[in-house]
N, C-alpha and C positions, 0 to 999 in steps of 0.2 A: 204257424208263423206270425198269423194276425195278434193272433189272443202277446205272442208274449212281446210285440212292439206294442202291445199296449203298456204292458203288464212295466214296464221296461220306461216309457213315458208318466207313469202315470207315482212310483214309489219312486222310491230312494233309499232305502232298505239294503244295506252292506252286499248280508248276505244273499239277497233275492238274486240280484244283478249278477253274484257271482256265481250263483248256479246258472241262473241262464246262460252267462256266457260263456259254464262247459254245456250245457247243452248243448248251444252251437259248436261246438268244436266239435265234440261226440257225433253230431248231424254233417258236422263236413268231416269225416273221413271218408260216410260211405258214397259216394259219388256218384248215385244216380239221384239220392238226396241234392249232394252238395249247393249244386246248382242252385236250390230255391233258399239253401240254410246263406249262402255266400250273399244273395242278391237282396237280402232281408239285413241279412246283421252289414250289409254296406249301408242301405236307407237308415240305419240305426245310428250306424256308427257320422251321418251327413248331419242326421238332426239334432245328434248330441254335439257335431260338434258346431250347429249356430247356437243351439241352446251358452253352449259357455264363447261362444264367439261374442250374443246375449249379453250376456253376465258379465264378463270383461268390459265390452265397451259402457254400461253401462256402470263399473264399480274405477273405471274413465273419468267418465263422466262427475260422478259426485267429489270425484280429487279434485276435481280443479276448479268444481264449485264452494273446494274449502269445506266438504261434511266428510264423510268415509262409510264405511260398509257398515246396517247395521247388521243385529242376528241373522234375521232371515237374506238378506245377499247374500251372504258369507255363506252359512247353511246351503243358502240354492248355487251358490260355484263351487266350495266342496262334490256335492253329490253327484252335479253333472259332471265335477272331471272326473269320480269313482267310477262313472258310467259308461266314458270314454276310455280306460285302465281296461276295464273286463271286459270291453268288444274288443280291442285292442292288442290284448296283448296276444293272444293267436298269434296275430300278425306279427308280431316281435320276435316271438319263441318260435316261431315257423320259419324265420329267415336268418333266425341265428344259427339252425340247426344245420343252413344250404352249404 
């Protein structure tokens, strides 16, 4: 689980993030393993949400000072948004069928 967490934190490749999200979803179907995968997935979601909050606050501050987002900030924000979608998709899918 720690290896998956490190990969998600360090890389922003959309396909890789989606595949790791799919692995977490698959592993969550096994009750013996799901307690570990759910804990790790929730830690990842919390970490990604904090990153997203940071980038949004940074964007708000730059807008208030009259500046805008540069390309790097925009890429970071988009990457973080994609990561959170990859790891929350299963939760949304699960509750839509309940």
